[in-house]
C-alpha positions as CSV (number, residue, x, y, z in Angstrom):
1,X,-44.9,-35.5,19.6
2,X,-44.7,-33.0,22.5
3,X,-41.8,-34.9,23.9
4,X,-40.0,-34.9,20.6
5,X,-40.5,-31.2,20.2
6,X,-39.3,-30.5,23.7
7,X,-36.2,-32.6,23.0
8,X,-35.5,-30.7,19.8
9,X,-35.8,-27.3,21.5
10,X,-33.5,-28.3,24.4
11,X,-30.9,-29.6,21.9
12,X,-31.1,-26.4,19.8
13,X,-30.6,-24.3,22.9
14,X,-27.6,-26.3,23.9
15,X,-26.1,-25.9,20.4
16,X,-26.6,-22.1,20.5
17,X,-25.1,-21.8,24.0
18,X,-22.1,-23.8,22.8
19,X,-21.5,-21.9,19.5
20,X,-22.0,-18.4,21.1
21,X,-19.3,-18.9,23.7
22,X,-16.3,-16.6,23.4
23,X,-13.1,-18.4,22.3
24,X,-10.7,-19.3,25.2
25,X,-7.9,-16.8,25.9
26,X,-5.3,-19.2,24.6
27,X,-7.2,-20.0,21.4
28,X,-4.6,-20.0,18.5
29,X,-7.3,-18.8,16.1
30,X,-7.9,-15.7,18.2
31,X,-6.2,-12.3,17.8
32,X,-4.6,-10.2,20.5
33,X,-6.0,-6.7,21.0
34,X,-2.8,-5.0,19.6
35,X,-2.9,-7.2,16.5
36,X,-6.5,-6.4,15.9
37,X,-5.8,-2.7,16.3
38,X,-2.9,-2.9,13.9
39,X,-4.9,-4.8,11.3
40,X,-7.8,-2.3,11.6
41,X,-5.5,0.7,11.0
42,X,-3.7,-0.9,8.1
43,X,-7.0,-1.8,6.4
44,X,-8.1,1.8,7.0
45,X,-5.0,3.7,6.0
46,X,-4.4,1.6,2.8
47,X,-8.0,1.3,1.7
48,X,-9.1,3.0,-1.5
49,X,-11.5,5.1,0.7
50,X,-8.6,6.7,2.6
51,X,-8.5,10.2,1.1
52,X,-5.0,10.5,-0.2
53,X,-6.1,11.1,-3.8
54,X,-4.6,8.0,-5.3
55,X,-7.4,7.6,-7.8
56,X,-6.3,10.7,-9.7
57,X,-2.8,9.3,-10.5
58,X,-1.8,6.6,-13.0
59,X,2.0,6.5,-12.6
60,X,2.4,6.9,-16.4
61,X,0.0,4.1,-17.3
62,X,-2.2,6.6,-19.1
63,X,0.5,7.3,-21.6
64,X,1.4,3.6,-21.9
65,X,-2.2,2.9,-22.9
66,X,-2.2,5.7,-25.5
67,X,1.1,4.6,-26.9
68,X,-0.1,1.0,-27.3
69,X,2.2,-0.6,-24.7
70,X,-0.9,-1.6,-22.7
71,X,-4.1,-2.7,-24.4
72,X,-5.5,-5.7,-22.5
73,X,-5.3,-7.5,-19.2
74,X,-2.2,-9.5,-20.2
75,X,-0.1,-6.5,-21.2
76,X,-1.3,-4.6,-18.0
77,X,-0.2,-7.5,-15.9
78,X,3.2,-7.7,-17.6
79,X,3.7,-3.9,-17.2
80,X,2.8,-3.9,-13.5
81,X,4.9,-7.0,-12.8
82,X,7.9,-5.1,-14.0
83,X,7.0,-2.0,-12.1
84,X,6.6,-4.0,-8.9
85,X,9.8,-6.2,-9.2
86,X,12.2,-3.8,-11.0
87,X,10.8,-0.3,-10.6
88,X,8.8,2.0,-8.4
89,X,7.2,-0.9,-6.3
90,X,10.6,-2.2,-5.1
91,X,12.1,1.2,-4.5
92,X,9.1,2.4,-2.6
93,X,9.2,-0.8,-0.5
94,X,12.9,-0.2,0.4
95,X,12.2,3.4,1.4
96,X,9.2,2.3,3.5
97,X,11.3,-0.4,5.3
98,X,14.2,1.9,6.1
99,X,11.8,4.7,7.2
100,X,10.0,2.3,9.5
101,X,13.2,1.0,11.1
102,X,14.6,4.5,11.6
103,X,11.4,5.7,13.2
104,X,11.1,2.6,15.4
105,X,14.7,3.1,16.7
106,X,14.1,6.8,17.2
107,X,16.9,7.7,14.9
108,X,15.6,11.1,13.7
109,X,18.8,11.8,11.7
110,X,18.6,8.6,9.7
111,X,14.8,9.2,9.1
112,X,15.5,12.7,7.8
113,X,18.2,11.3,5.4
114,X,15.9,8.6,4.1
115,X,13.1,11.1,3.5
116,X,15.4,13.4,1.6
117,X,16.8,10.5,-0.5
118,X,13.3,9.1,-1.3
119,X,12.1,12.6,-2.4
120,X,15.2,12.9,-4.7
121,X,14.8,9.4,-6.1
122,X,11.6,10.1,-8.1
123,X,12.3,10.1,-11.8
124,X,9.9,12.7,-13.1
125,X,8.0,15.9,-12.2
126,X,4.5,14.4,-12.2
127,X,5.6,11.3,-10.2
128,X,7.1,13.7,-7.7
129,X,3.8,15.4,-7.4
130,X,2.0,12.1,-7.1
131,X,4.1,10.6,-4.3
132,X,4.6,13.9,-2.4
133,X,0.9,14.9,-2.5
134,X,-0.2,11.5,-1.3
135,X,2.5,11.5,1.4
136,X,1.3,14.9,2.6
137,X,-2.3,13.9,2.6
138,X,-1.5,10.6,4.4
139,X,0.4,12.5,7.1
140,X,-2.3,15.2,7.6
141,X,-5.1,12.7,7.9
142,X,-3.1,10.4,10.2
143,X,-2.4,13.4,12.5
144,X,-6.0,14.6,12.5
145,X,-7.6,11.2,13.2
146,X,-4.9,8.9,14.4
147,X,-2.4,11.1,16.2
148,X,-0.1,9.5,18.8
149,X,3.0,10.1,20.8
150,X,6.2,10.7,18.8
151,X,4.4,11.2,15.4
152,X,4.7,15.0,15.5
153,X,8.4,14.7,16.5
154,X,9.1,12.3,13.6
155,X,7.4,14.5,11.1
156,X,9.1,17.7,12.3
157,X,12.5,16.0,11.9
158,X,12.0,15.6,8.2
159,X,12.9,18.7,6.2
160,X,11.1,19.0,2.9
161,X,8.5,16.7,1.3
162,X,7.7,13.4,2.9
163,X,6.9,11.0,0.0
164,X,4.1,8.4,0.3
165,X,6.2,5.3,1.2
166,X,8.1,7.2,3.9
167,X,4.9,8.6,5.3
168,X,3.4,5.1,5.5
169,X,6.6,3.8,7.1
170,X,6.9,6.4,9.8
171,X,3.2,6.5,10.7
172,X,3.0,2.8,11.1
173,X,6.1,2.8,13.2
174,X,4.7,5.5,15.4
175,X,1.7,3.2,16.0
176,X,4.0,0.2,16.7
177,X,2.5,-1.7,13.7
178,X,5.0,-4.4,12.5
179,X,7.0,-3.8,9.4
180,X,6.2,-7.0,7.4
181,X,2.3,-6.6,7.3
182,X,2.8,-2.9,6.6
183,X,4.9,-3.7,3.6
184,X,2.5,-6.2,2.2
185,X,-0.5,-3.9,2.7
186,X,1.3,-1.0,1.1
187,X,2.4,-3.0,-2.0
188,X,-1.1,-4.4,-2.3
189,X,-2.6,-0.9,-2.2
190,X,-0.1,0.4,-4.8
191,X,-0.9,-2.5,-7.1
192,X,-4.6,-2.1,-6.7
193,X,-4.4,1.5,-7.6
194,X,-2.4,0.8,-10.7
195,X,-4.9,-1.8,-11.8
196,X,-7.8,0.6,-11.1
197,X,-6.1,3.2,-13.4
198,X,-5.6,0.6,-16.1
199,X,-9.2,-0.7,-15.8
200,X,-10.5,2.8,-16.5
201,X,-8.2,3.5,-19.4
202,X,-8.1,0.2,-21.4
203,X,-10.9,-0.4,-20.2
204,X,-11.2,-3.6,-18.2
205,X,-14.2,-5.2,-16.5
206,X,-14.2,-5.9,-12.8
207,X,-13.6,-9.6,-13.2
208,X,-10.5,-9.1,-15.4
209,X,-9.2,-6.6,-13.0
210,X,-9.4,-9.1,-10.2
211,X,-7.7,-11.7,-12.3
212,X,-4.8,-9.3,-12.9
213,X,-4.6,-8.7,-9.1
214,X,-4.6,-12.4,-8.4
215,X,-1.8,-13.0,-11.0
216,X,0.3,-10.3,-9.4
217,X,0.1,-11.8,-6.0
218,X,3.4,-13.7,-6.2
219,X,5.1,-10.5,-7.5
220,X,3.8,-8.6,-4.5
221,X,5.0,-11.3,-2.1
222,X,8.5,-11.6,-3.7
223,X,9.0,-7.8,-4.0
224,X,8.0,-7.4,-0.3
225,X,10.6,-10.0,0.7
226,X,13.3,-8.4,-1.4
227,X,12.5,-4.9,-0.1
228,X,12.6,-6.0,3.5
229,X,16.0,-7.6,3.0
230,X,17.5,-4.7,0.9
231,X,19.9,-2.0,1.9
232,X,19.8,1.5,0.5
233,X,22.7,0.5,-1.7
234,X,20.4,-2.0,-3.4
235,X,18.1,0.8,-4.7
236,X,17.7,1.0,-8.4
237,X,15.2,0.8,-11.2
238,X,15.3,-1.0,-14.6
239,X,11.9,0.0,-15.9
240,X,13.0,2.6,-18.4
241,X,9.9,2.5,-20.4
242,X,7.7,3.1,-17.3
243,X,9.9,6.1,-16.3
244,X,9.7,7.5,-19.8
245,X,5.9,7.1,-19.7
246,X,5.8,9.2,-16.6
247,X,7.8,11.9,-18.4
248,X,5.9,11.7,-21.6
249,X,2.6,12.0,-19.7
250,X,3.6,15.6,-18.8
251,X,3.0,16.7,-22.4
252,X,0.2,14.3,-23.3
253,X,-2.6,16.2,-25.0
254,X,-5.7,14.5,-23.6
255,X,-5.4,13.3,-20.0
256,X,-7.7,11.9,-17.3
257,X,-5.0,11.5,-14.7
258,X,-2.4,13.8,-13.1
259,X,0.5,11.4,-13.8
């Protein structure tokens, strides 16, 4: 019995030593230091815990719930699919992509023009407040906790408000974070916040909210691809009801959200 026990201990030690080894440098399953840093920052900046105040805005969803346009998980999913593919989601993605490219190429004049166009493109007063306040908060926190070379120069070159997608684009470019993962993370965060607002207003349970998020995955992926390939001439929205919801919310009698 003693011999068997000794054999088991030796075998277990060998297994522990084998499984605790660091992966080889060329391991395809590993992650380079720069990739790990980029992932860490994207997960931080576009997390619900990053204090840009996104939880206080609904992008007009509050009015849509009161008007009866949204009343369950299915109608929330349809509303958000349109906003992603044909409305604010696509337009914000285009602005993010062009801001990122202009910042990466150190084209301050182009970056300033994109920031100005993005600020003018918002369809209502409350939506302007929503995107500019979040953009300002994103910039301020990034400068305070994640400042880097060129970031101050990029920001100073933009006259006026820097809206949220432009802020995310230029900060990620300043940190040399690739555009494609930034785009997907941004659209995921945008969608998650919309679902969070809908869940509080309808209301929806946590499981139904996750089902909606899962159903919207292909819309996030396709919108990201279209936004990455789009020029500024491709900008446009066809979500008239969502735009009207943002305007009607300004005079809504009882409100939980700021937009």
